[in-house]
C-alpha positions as CSV (number, residue, x, y, z in Angstrom):
1,X,-12.2,2.7,1.0
2,X,-11.2,0.2,-1.4
3,X,-8.1,-1.6,-2.8
4,X,-7.9,-2.2,-6.4
5,X,-5.0,-4.7,-7.7
6,X,-4.5,-5.3,-11.5
7,X,-3.7,-8.8,-11.7
8,X,-1.8,-10.8,-15.2
9,X,-0.3,-9.0,-18.0
10,X,-2.3,-5.5,-16.7
11,X,1.0,-3.6,-15.4
12,X,-0.4,-1.2,-12.7
13,X,0.1,-1.0,-8.7
14,X,-2.8,-1.4,-7.0
15,X,-4.8,1.4,-6.0
16,X,-6.7,3.0,-3.0
17,X,-10.3,4.3,-3.7
18,X,-13.4,5.7,-2.1
19,X,-16.0,4.4,-3.6
20,X,-19.4,2.4,-2.7
21,X,-19.8,0.6,-6.1
22,X,-18.4,-1.3,-9.7
23,X,-20.0,1.5,-11.9
24,X,-17.9,4.6,-9.7
25,X,-15.1,2.2,-10.0
26,X,-16.0,1.4,-13.9
27,X,-16.2,5.2,-14.5
28,X,-12.4,6.0,-13.2
29,X,-10.6,3.8,-14.8
30,X,-12.4,4.8,-17.7
31,X,-10.4,7.9,-17.6
32,X,-6.8,5.7,-17.6
33,X,-5.4,5.3,-21.1
34,X,-4.3,2.8,-20.0
35,X,-6.7,0.6,-18.4
36,X,-9.7,1.6,-20.7
37,X,-8.2,-0.7,-23.2
38,X,-8.4,-4.1,-20.5
39,X,-11.6,-2.9,-19.0
40,X,-13.8,-5.2,-21.9
41,X,-11.8,-7.9,-21.7
42,X,-11.5,-7.9,-17.8
43,X,-13.4,-10.7,-14.8
44,X,-13.9,-8.7,-11.6
45,X,-13.7,-10.4,-8.7
46,X,-14.4,-8.8,-4.5
47,X,-13.1,-10.5,-1.9
48,X,-11.9,-13.6,-4.4
49,X,-15.5,-13.7,-5.7
50,X,-16.0,-13.5,-8.7
51,X,-19.4,-10.5,-9.8
52,X,-21.4,-10.0,-12.6
53,X,-23.5,-6.9,-11.4
54,X,-21.3,-3.2,-11.2
55,X,-24.5,-2.2,-9.0
56,X,-22.6,-4.5,-5.7
57,X,-22.7,-2.2,-2.6
58,X,-18.4,-2.7,-1.8
59,X,-17.5,-2.1,1.9
60,X,-14.6,-0.7,3.8
61,X,-11.6,-2.9,3.4
62,X,-12.9,-4.9,0.8
63,X,-10.4,-6.1,-2.5
64,X,-11.5,-5.9,-5.8
65,X,-9.5,-7.5,-8.1
66,X,-9.1,-7.2,-12.5
67,X,-8.8,-10.2,-13.9
68,X,-7.5,-9.6,-17.5
69,X,-7.7,-13.5,-20.4
70,X,-4.7,-14.9,-19.8
71,X,-3.6,-18.0,-22.3
72,X,-2.3,-21.3,-21.5
73,X,-1.4,-24.4,-22.0
């Protein structure tokens, strides 16, 4: 089981999912109308390390963070 957290302005509670890679997560989140609008613009971190590949193998207790773009000064 992995934990998925949504940071910044994404107003969604963390999720616990049985998935093995980020492709599976993407498919699940595409079906959520509220989250699907964020998917293209978010960075993704696994255990606090930014990742680029959706094929990365996930392990039990991994933490996935969706990081939306933010602006600041």
